[in-house]
C-alpha positions as CSV (number, residue, x, y, z in Angstrom):
1,M,-21.5,-3.8,-0.2
2,N,-18.0,-3.2,1.2
3,I,-15.9,-0.2,0.1
4,Y,-12.2,-0.2,0.9
5,P,-9.7,2.6,0.2
6,S,-6.6,1.9,-1.8
7,I,-3.3,3.5,-1.0
8,L,-1.3,4.4,-4.1
9,E,1.7,6.5,-3.1
10,H,5.1,7.2,-4.7
11,N,7.1,8.2,-1.6
12,L,7.2,7.2,2.0
13,E,6.1,10.5,3.4
14,D,2.9,10.5,1.4
15,F,2.3,6.8,2.1
16,V,2.5,7.3,5.9
17,A,0.1,10.4,5.6
18,Q,-2.4,8.3,3.7
19,I,-2.3,5.5,6.2
20,E,-2.9,7.9,9.0
21,N,-5.7,9.4,7.0
22,V,-7.6,6.2,6.3
23,A,-6.9,4.2,9.5
24,P,-9.4,6.0,11.8
25,H,-12.2,5.5,9.3
26,F,-11.8,2.0,7.8
27,S,-11.2,-1.4,9.3
28,H,-9.7,-2.7,6.1
29,F,-7.8,-1.2,3.3
30,Q,-5.6,-2.1,0.3
31,I,-2.0,-1.1,-0.5
32,D,-1.4,-1.1,-4.2
33,I,2.0,-2.0,-5.5
34,T,2.6,-1.1,-9.2
35,D,5.8,-1.6,-11.2
36,G,5.3,0.9,-14.0
37,L,5.1,-2.0,-16.5
38,F,1.8,-3.7,-15.9
39,V,0.1,-0.4,-15.3
40,P,1.5,3.2,-15.7
41,G,3.3,4.6,-12.8
42,K,5.3,3.1,-10.0
43,T,4.3,3.1,-6.3
44,M,6.1,2.3,-3.1
45,Q,7.6,-1.2,-3.2
46,P,7.3,-3.7,-0.3
47,H,11.0,-3.3,0.7
48,N,10.4,0.4,1.1
49,L,7.7,-0.2,3.7
50,E,10.0,-1.9,6.2
51,S,10.6,1.3,8.1
52,V,6.8,2.1,8.4
53,D,5.4,1.7,11.9
54,F,2.1,-0.2,11.4
55,S,1.4,-0.6,15.1
56,N,-1.5,1.9,14.9
57,L,-3.3,-0.5,12.7
58,Q,-4.1,-3.1,15.4
59,G,-7.5,-4.7,14.7
60,K,-7.4,-3.6,11.1
61,T,-6.7,-5.7,8.0
62,V,-4.5,-4.8,5.1
63,E,-4.1,-6.4,1.8
64,F,-1.5,-5.8,-0.9
65,H,-2.7,-5.6,-4.5
66,L,0.2,-6.5,-6.8
67,M,-0.3,-4.8,-10.2
68,V,3.0,-6.0,-11.6
69,R,4.1,-7.6,-14.8
70,D,7.0,-9.6,-13.4
71,L,6.7,-10.7,-9.7
72,S,10.4,-11.6,-9.7
73,L,11.1,-7.8,-9.9
74,I,9.3,-7.1,-6.6
75,H,11.5,-7.5,-3.6
76,I,9.4,-8.7,-0.7
């Protein structure tokens, strides 16, 4: 069995803090993207993550879980 943490954050500061929290303990994790339409609540969007330094994640894998009603509304 594999257990992977999911990152569900609404602002950049909390997002970075969660990444720093899980990175030392897991080799794989998931970043959830929600639009507030398909499921309640809206998280960080892919275009908001451009300023995040992911260099400390070398050797780790990350997947994005898109929980969105209309993919065209997500700016990747």
